[in-house]
N, C-alpha and C positions, 0 to 999 in steps of 0.2 A: 648666472649667464644664461641667456635664452638661445636655444638652437632653432634656427629658422630654416626649414627645408625649402629650397627653391627648385621647382621643376617645371617641365613643359615639354610637349612633343617637339620633334625636330622641325625647325623652321618657325617655331612659335615666337621667337624673340627673347627667349629666356636670358641669353647672354647679355643682351642690351639692358635688361632689368638688373642683372647682376652688376654690370658696370656702373649703373646709376646708384645702386646701393653702396658700392665700394666708394664712389665719389662722395657719398653722404657720410662716410667714416666707418662703415661696417666692414670688418674683415670678412673676406669671402674665401671659403675653402672650396676649390674647384676640383670636382672628382675627376674630370678628364685630365686635368693637369697632373694630379696625383698619379693617375694611371701611366702617364708618360715618365714621371720621376722615378717610379719604382723599377723601371727597366733601363735606366741610364747605366752607362759603363761604371763598373765597380759595385753596383747594387746586388745584394744577394739574390733577388728575384731573377735578374738576368742570368746569373750563373746557373740557377736551377732550370731555367728555360733551356739553356744550352745543353745541360745534362739530359734533359728530357727529349729535346728535339734535334740536337746535333749542332755542330759548328756552322752548318749551312744557313742557320738563321741569322748569322752575323754578317755585317758588311765588312769591307776590306779594312776599315779603320777600327773594327772591334765593336762598333755600335750595333744596335738591333736593326735588322732588316725586317721591317714590319710585314712587308708583302710575303717574304719567305716564311715567316712565322705563321701568318694566316693560312698560307697554302698547306702547311703541315698540320697545324692545330685544328683547322676546320674541315679537314678531309674525312674525319670520322668523329663519332660521338665521344669515343675514348680520348681522342686528341683534344677535343674541346673541354672535356671534363678535366684533363690534366692541366691545360692552360688555366682554367678557372681555379683549380686547387692551388696553383702557385700564385696567381696574381691577386685573387680576391682577398686572401688573408693579409697580404702585403699592403694592399690599398686600405683595408680596414685599420691596420695598425698605424699607418701614416695619417689617416683621417683622425683617429683618436689623438694622435700626437699633436696635430694642428688645433684640435678643439682644446686640448689641455694648455697649449701655448696661449690661445686666445683668452682662456679663463684666467691664467696667471697674469695676463696683461690687464685684467680688470675691465674688459669690454662689456658693454651692455648686452650685446647680442652678436652671434656669429652666423653668417649665411652659408648654408651648405648647398652649393650649386651642383645638383645631381640629376642628369637626364632621366635615369631609371629609378628615381627615388620611390615612386609608388609601385612600379613594376616589381621591384625586389623586396618590397615590404619595409623599406628603410624609413618610410614616413612615420612608422610607429615609434621610432626612437627620437623623433623631433618634438619640440615643444609646440611648434606651429608649422603649418605647411602652406606655401604660396604656390599656386599654379598659374603660369602664364599660358593663356589660351588663345587660339586663333583657328579659323576654319581651315579645312583641308585646302581649299582653293588658294587662300592667302598664303599658306605655308608653302605650297607648290611654287607659287610665284616668287616667293622670297628665296627658296632654294635654287631656283633657276637663275635669279639675278645675282645672288651672292656667291654661289658655289658652282654654277654651271651644271646643276643636276637636272636631267630631263624628267618629264612628268612620270614616266613609267618607273624610273628608278626612285623618284621621290615617294611614289605610292607604295613601292615595295618597302622602303625604309620606314614609312609610317605604319605599315601593316605589321612590322616586326615589333612595334611598341604596343602598349595597352591602348585601348580606345580612349578618346577624349572625355567621354562621359564618366568612365571609371576613374580616370585621373582627377577630374574636377570634383568628383564626389569625396575625394580624400582631402580636399583643400579647406583650410580655414578662410582663405582669401583667394578668389579667382580674379586675375587681372586680364581684362579683355584687350588683346593686342591685335585686333583686326584693323585698326586705323594706323595713323602715323605717330611720330614722336610727340606731336602736339597733344594728342589724346592720351598717350601713354604717360607722359610726365606727371600730370595731376594725380593719376592713379598711384604712381610710385610715391609721390609726396604724401598721399593719404596712408599708404602702407607704412611709411616711416613713422607717421604719427601713431599708428596702431601698434607697431612694434614697441614703441616706448611705453605704451599703456598696458601691454600684455604682461601677464605674470607667468613665469615658467611653470611647467607641470611639476608636481611633487616627485622627487626622486625616490 
């Protein structure tokens, strides 16, 4: 089974490509979704977060109050490190589980949709890396249209990620998503053809 890392800067349209690959039959492991799953009620990671940061991070119904957690966890480097030490191993374990499930199902390839794939060095564990790329101006426009994010906030978010050149340099394939869906579709079709011809890296 081939592990295909899919990444891109905020506002690049990575999620749109992921949906198109899913529609083509490739299972998608969504890192952001996994990060939500590991802190659902009843999950060990949520219990550990409560132990570390207190009951105040819970909403009235017992679910995680993300704003309250962020206020406590990001108020100091120690808090951030504690948060990461709890959530990162849980996300890695669930990711490995999803990969194993895909392999057991006998799929040709699994797509790992991970915004920080290159930032965290996780691209090294993939057979191939696909980067969805778009200019800063295009990404800012998309963030304003889809999420109501103003330009200053958009630029702050982009600055928190690695630069586009570094991300693209890690790619086996770069998808140019500066245009619309009409220009994106053929590139995804070509990517699907390439995935079928790619051989996984020796383990």
